[in-house]
DSSP file (Angstrom, degrees, kcal/mol; ACC not computed):
  #  RESIDUE AA STRUCTURE BP1 BP2  ACC     N-H-->O    O-->H-N    N-H-->O    O-->H-N    TCO  KAPPA ALPHA  PHI   PSI    X-CA   Y-CA   Z-CA
    1    1 A M              0   0    0      0, 0.0    41,-2.5     0, 0.0     2,-0.5   0.000 360.0 360.0 360.0 132.3    9.8    9.9   36.0
    2    2 A E  E     -aB  42  70A   0     68,-3.1    68,-2.8    39,-0.2     2,-0.6  -0.909 360.0-158.9-102.9 130.4   12.3   12.2   34.4
    3    3 A I  E     -aB  43  69A   0     39,-3.4    41,-2.3    -2,-0.5     2,-0.5  -0.925  10.6-162.5-112.0 112.5   10.9   15.0   32.4
    4    4 A Q  E     -aB  44  68A   0     64,-3.2    64,-2.3    -2,-0.6     2,-0.4  -0.821   4.0-154.7-101.4 128.2   13.5   16.4   29.8
    5    5 A G  E     -aB  45  67A   0     39,-2.8    41,-2.9    -2,-0.5    42,-0.7  -0.877  15.9-177.8-101.2 135.1   13.1   19.8   28.2
    6    6 A H  E     -a   47   0A   0     60,-2.5    60,-0.4    -2,-0.4     2,-0.3  -0.895   5.4-170.3-129.1 154.2   14.7   20.4   24.8
    7    7 A T        -     0   0    0     40,-2.8    43,-0.2    -2,-0.3     2,-0.1  -0.860  27.7-105.9-133.5 170.7   15.0   23.4   22.4
    8    8 A D        -     0   0    0     -2,-0.3     3,-0.4    43,-0.1    41,-0.1  -0.309  45.2-100.1 -82.7-178.9   16.1   24.2   19.0
    9    9 A G  S    S+     0   0    0      1,-0.2     4,-0.1    -2,-0.1    39,-0.1   0.061  86.3 115.5 -93.7  26.1   19.4   26.0   18.5
   10   10 A G  S    S+     0   0    0     51,-0.1     2,-0.2     2,-0.1    -1,-0.2   0.646  71.7  34.7 -75.6 -18.3   17.8   29.4   18.0
   11   11 A K  S    S-     0   0    0     -3,-0.4    37,-0.1     1,-0.2     2,-0.0  -0.664  97.0 -71.6-128.1-179.6   19.1   31.3   21.1
   12   12 A N     >  -     0   0    0     -2,-0.2     4,-2.6     1,-0.1     5,-0.2  -0.237  53.0-100.1 -73.5 167.3   22.3   31.4   23.2
   13   13 A K  H  > S+     0   0    0      1,-0.2     4,-2.2     2,-0.2     5,-0.2   0.870 120.5  49.4 -58.2 -42.6   23.1   28.5   25.6
   14   14 A E  H  > S+     0   0    0      2,-0.2     4,-2.1     1,-0.2    -1,-0.2   0.915 112.4  47.7 -64.5 -44.2   21.8   30.1   28.8
   15   15 A A  H  > S+     0   0    0      1,-0.2     4,-2.5     2,-0.2    -2,-0.2   0.899 111.7  50.3 -65.8 -39.4   18.5   31.1   27.1
   16   16 A N  H  X S+     0   0    0     -4,-2.6     4,-2.7     2,-0.2    31,-0.3   0.892 108.9  52.2 -67.3 -36.1   18.0   27.6   25.7
   17   17 A Q  H  X S+     0   0    0     -4,-2.2     4,-1.9    -5,-0.2    30,-0.2   0.908 112.1  45.9 -62.7 -39.9   18.6   26.0   29.1
   18   18 A A  H  X S+     0   0    0     -4,-2.1     4,-2.1     2,-0.2    -2,-0.2   0.903 113.1  48.7 -66.0 -42.3   16.0   28.3   30.6
   19   19 A I  H  X S+     0   0    0     -4,-2.5     4,-2.6     2,-0.2    -2,-0.2   0.939 111.9  49.9 -63.7 -48.5   13.4   27.6   27.9
   20   20 A G  H  X S+     0   0    0     -4,-2.7     4,-2.2     1,-0.2    -1,-0.2   0.882 111.2  49.3 -58.0 -40.4   14.0   23.8   28.2
   21   21 A Q  H  X S+     0   0    0     -4,-1.9     4,-2.4     2,-0.2    -1,-0.2   0.878 109.7  50.9 -68.4 -38.6   13.6   24.0   31.9
   22   22 A K  H  X S+     0   0    0     -4,-2.1     4,-2.3     2,-0.2    -2,-0.2   0.929 109.8  51.1 -64.4 -44.6   10.3   26.0   31.6
   23   23 A R  H  X S+     0   0    0     -4,-2.6     4,-1.8     1,-0.2    -2,-0.2   0.945 112.6  45.6 -57.6 -49.1    9.0   23.4   29.1
   24   24 A A  H  X S+     0   0    0     -4,-2.2     4,-2.5     1,-0.2    -1,-0.2   0.903 111.7  51.1 -62.7 -41.0    9.8   20.5   31.5
   25   25 A E  H  X S+     0   0    0     -4,-2.4     4,-2.6     2,-0.2    -1,-0.2   0.873 106.7  54.9 -65.8 -36.9    8.3   22.3   34.5
   26   26 A A  H  X S+     0   0    0     -4,-2.3     4,-2.0     2,-0.2    -1,-0.2   0.892 110.2  45.6 -62.6 -40.7    5.1   23.0   32.6
   27   27 A V  H  X S+     0   0    0     -4,-1.8     4,-2.9     2,-0.2     5,-0.3   0.918 111.6  53.1 -69.7 -42.5    4.7   19.3   31.8
   28   28 A R  H  X S+     0   0    0     -4,-2.5     4,-2.2     1,-0.2    -2,-0.2   0.925 110.4  46.9 -56.7 -46.0    5.5   18.5   35.5
   29   29 A R  H  X S+     0   0    0     -4,-2.6     4,-2.3     2,-0.2    -1,-0.2   0.914 112.6  50.8 -63.7 -42.7    2.8   20.9   36.7
   30   30 A Y  H  X S+     0   0    0     -4,-2.0     4,-1.3     1,-0.2    -2,-0.2   0.933 110.7  47.0 -62.2 -47.3    0.3   19.4   34.2
   31   31 A L  H  <>S+     0   0    0     -4,-2.9     5,-2.5     1,-0.2    -1,-0.2   0.874 109.8  54.2 -61.7 -36.2    1.0   15.9   35.3
   32   32 A N  H ><5S+     0   0    0     -4,-2.2     3,-1.5    -5,-0.3    -1,-0.2   0.909 105.2  53.3 -64.0 -41.0    0.7   16.9   38.9
   33   33 A M  H 3<5S+     0   0    0     -4,-2.3    -1,-0.2     1,-0.3    -2,-0.2   0.811 107.3  54.0 -62.2 -27.8   -2.8   18.4   38.2
   34   34 A K  T 3<5S-     0   0    0     -4,-1.3    -1,-0.3    -5,-0.2    -2,-0.2   0.434 133.4 -88.6 -88.3   0.9   -3.7   15.0   36.7
   35   35 A G  T < 5S+     0   0    0     -3,-1.5     2,-0.5     1,-0.3    -3,-0.2   0.449  80.8 135.2 114.8  -1.3   -2.7   13.2   39.8
   36   36 A V      < -     0   0    0     -5,-2.5    -1,-0.3    -6,-0.1    -2,-0.1  -0.704  58.6-117.4 -80.8 124.9    1.0   12.3   39.5
   37   37 A A    >   -     0   0    0     -2,-0.5     3,-1.9     1,-0.1     4,-0.1  -0.352  13.2-131.0 -64.2 137.9    2.8   13.1   42.8
   38   38 A L  G >  S+     0   0    0      1,-0.3     3,-1.8     2,-0.2    -1,-0.1   0.858 105.7  61.4 -58.3 -37.3    5.5   15.8   42.5
   39   39 A N  G 3  S+     0   0    0      1,-0.3    -1,-0.3     3,-0.0    -2,-0.1   0.503  97.3  60.7 -72.5  -1.1    8.0   13.6   44.4
   40   40 A R  G <  S+     0   0    0     -3,-1.9     2,-0.4   -38,-0.0    -1,-0.3   0.334 100.5  66.3-100.9   3.2    7.7   11.0   41.6
   41   41 A M    <   -     0   0    0     -3,-1.8     2,-0.4    -4,-0.1   -39,-0.2  -0.970  55.6-176.6-129.7 141.1    8.9   13.5   38.9
   42   42 A A  E     -a    2   0A   0    -41,-2.5   -39,-3.4    -2,-0.4     2,-0.3  -0.979  14.8-146.6-129.9 147.1   12.2   15.3   38.2
   43   43 A T  E     +a    3   0A   0     -2,-0.4     2,-0.3   -41,-0.2   -39,-0.2  -0.866  16.9 173.5-115.2 148.5   13.0   17.8   35.5
   44   44 A I  E     -a    4   0A   0    -41,-2.3   -39,-2.8    -2,-0.3     2,-0.5  -0.991  20.6-140.9-147.7 148.3   16.1   18.5   33.6
   45   45 A S  E     +a    5   0A   0     -2,-0.3   -39,-0.2   -41,-0.2   -24,-0.1  -0.944  16.9 177.2-113.0 130.7   16.8   20.8   30.7
   46   46 A Y  E >   -     0   0A   0    -41,-2.9     3,-2.5    -2,-0.5     4,-0.2   0.359  25.7-165.4-104.3   1.0   19.1   19.8   27.9
   47   47 A G  E 3   -a    6   0A   0    -42,-0.7   -40,-2.8   -31,-0.3     3,-0.4  -0.221  66.3 -27.7  49.6-128.3   18.6   23.0   25.9
   48   48 A A  T 3  S+     0   0    0    -42,-0.2    -1,-0.3     1,-0.2   -39,-0.1   0.218 113.6 101.4-101.3  13.6   19.8   22.6   22.4
   49   49 A D  S <  S+     0   0    0     -3,-2.5    -1,-0.2     1,-0.2    -2,-0.1   0.631  82.8  41.1 -76.9 -12.7   22.5   19.9   23.3
   50   50 A A  S    S+     0   0    0     -3,-0.4    -1,-0.2    -4,-0.2     2,-0.1  -0.491  74.4 175.8-135.7  64.4   20.5   16.8   22.1
   51   51 A P        -     0   0    0      0, 0.0    13,-0.1     0, 0.0   -43,-0.1  -0.383  21.9-163.8 -70.9 150.1   18.7   17.5   18.8
   52   52 A I  S    S+     0   0    0      8,-0.2    12,-0.1     1,-0.1     8,-0.0   0.417  77.2  27.7-107.3  -1.9   16.8   14.8   17.1
   53   53 A A  S    S-     0   0    0      7,-0.2    -1,-0.1     8,-0.1     2,-0.1  -0.968  96.6 -82.5-148.9 160.4   16.7   16.7   13.7
   54   54 A P    >   -     0   0    0      0, 0.0     3,-0.6     0, 0.0     9,-0.1  -0.410  29.1-142.5 -62.7 141.3   18.7   19.3   11.9
   55   55 A N  T 3  S+     0   0    0      1,-0.2     6,-0.1     5,-0.2   -47,-0.0   0.325  85.3  86.8 -84.5   6.1   18.1   22.9   12.9
   56   56 A N  T 3  S+     0   0    0      4,-0.0     2,-0.3     5,-0.0    -1,-0.2   0.397  85.5  54.8 -93.8   7.2   18.4   24.2    9.4
   57   57 A T  S <> S-     0   0    0     -3,-0.6     4,-2.4     1,-0.1     5,-0.2  -0.957  83.6-121.7-131.5 154.3   14.7   23.6    8.4
   58   58 A R  H  > S+     0   0    0     -2,-0.3     4,-2.4     1,-0.2     5,-0.2   0.901 115.0  50.5 -58.0 -43.6   11.5   24.8   10.1
   59   59 A E  H  > S+     0   0    0      1,-0.2     4,-2.1     2,-0.2    -1,-0.2   0.891 109.5  50.3 -66.3 -39.2   10.4   21.2   10.5
   60   60 A G  H  > S+     0   0    0      2,-0.2     4,-1.6     1,-0.2    -8,-0.2   0.921 111.4  47.7 -63.7 -44.7   13.7   20.2   12.2
   61   61 A R  H  X S+     0   0    0     -4,-2.4     4,-1.1     1,-0.2     3,-0.2   0.922 111.1  51.8 -60.9 -43.6   13.6   23.1   14.6
   62   62 A A  H  < S+     0   0    0     -4,-2.4     3,-0.5     1,-0.2    -1,-0.2   0.898 109.0  50.3 -61.2 -40.3   10.0   22.3   15.4
   63   63 A A  H  < S+     0   0    0     -4,-2.1    -1,-0.2     1,-0.2    -2,-0.2   0.817 107.1  54.9 -68.4 -30.2   10.9   18.6   16.2
   64   64 A N  H  < S+     0   0    0     -4,-1.6     2,-1.4    -3,-0.2    -1,-0.2   0.691  89.2  81.0 -80.1 -18.4   13.8   19.8   18.5
   65   65 A R  S  < S+     0   0    0     -4,-1.1     2,-0.3    -3,-0.5   -58,-0.2  -0.716  77.3 115.9 -84.5  91.5   11.4   21.9   20.6
   66   66 A R        -     0   0    0     -2,-1.4   -60,-2.5   -60,-0.4     2,-0.4  -0.938  61.4-126.0-153.0 169.1   10.1   19.1   22.7
   67   67 A V  E     -B    5   0A   0     -2,-0.3     2,-0.4   -62,-0.2   -62,-0.2  -0.993  22.3-158.0-124.2 135.5    9.7   17.4   26.1
   68   68 A V  E     -B    4   0A   0    -64,-2.3   -64,-3.2    -2,-0.4     2,-0.5  -0.936   4.6-150.7-114.1 133.2   10.7   13.7   26.6
   69   69 A L  E     -B    3   0A   0     -2,-0.4     2,-0.5   -66,-0.2   -66,-0.2  -0.900   9.5-169.4-102.1 131.0    9.3   11.6   29.4
   70   70 A I  E     -B    2   0A   0    -68,-2.8   -68,-3.1    -2,-0.5     2,-0.6  -0.976  12.0-148.9-119.2 119.0   11.5    8.8   30.8
   71   71 A V        -     0   0    0     -2,-0.5     2,-0.4   -70,-0.2    -2,-0.0  -0.773  16.6-161.0 -90.5 122.5    9.8    6.4   33.1
   72   72 A L              0   0    0     -2,-0.6    -2,-0.0     1,-0.1     0, 0.0  -0.814 360.0 360.0-106.1 142.1   12.3    5.1   35.7
   73   73 A N              0   0    0     -2,-0.4    -1,-0.1   -72,-0.0    -2,-0.0   0.423 360.0 360.0 -91.1 360.0   11.8    1.9   37.7
């Protein structure tokens, strides 16, 4: 499973990368506590590089602060 961390565009690139990584790691730890083996999960941060909504509204920024799970076969 790939766990992707995303942010809005509110901070500089390095800060967004760090925030995205922390989000992804938090989900990885949670899933591990629920029984998913750590070696079955990988984390990656995309920071603000892959928005799904415009960052010029509160709702758009909220939508961009997310974690995406990709199940790999």
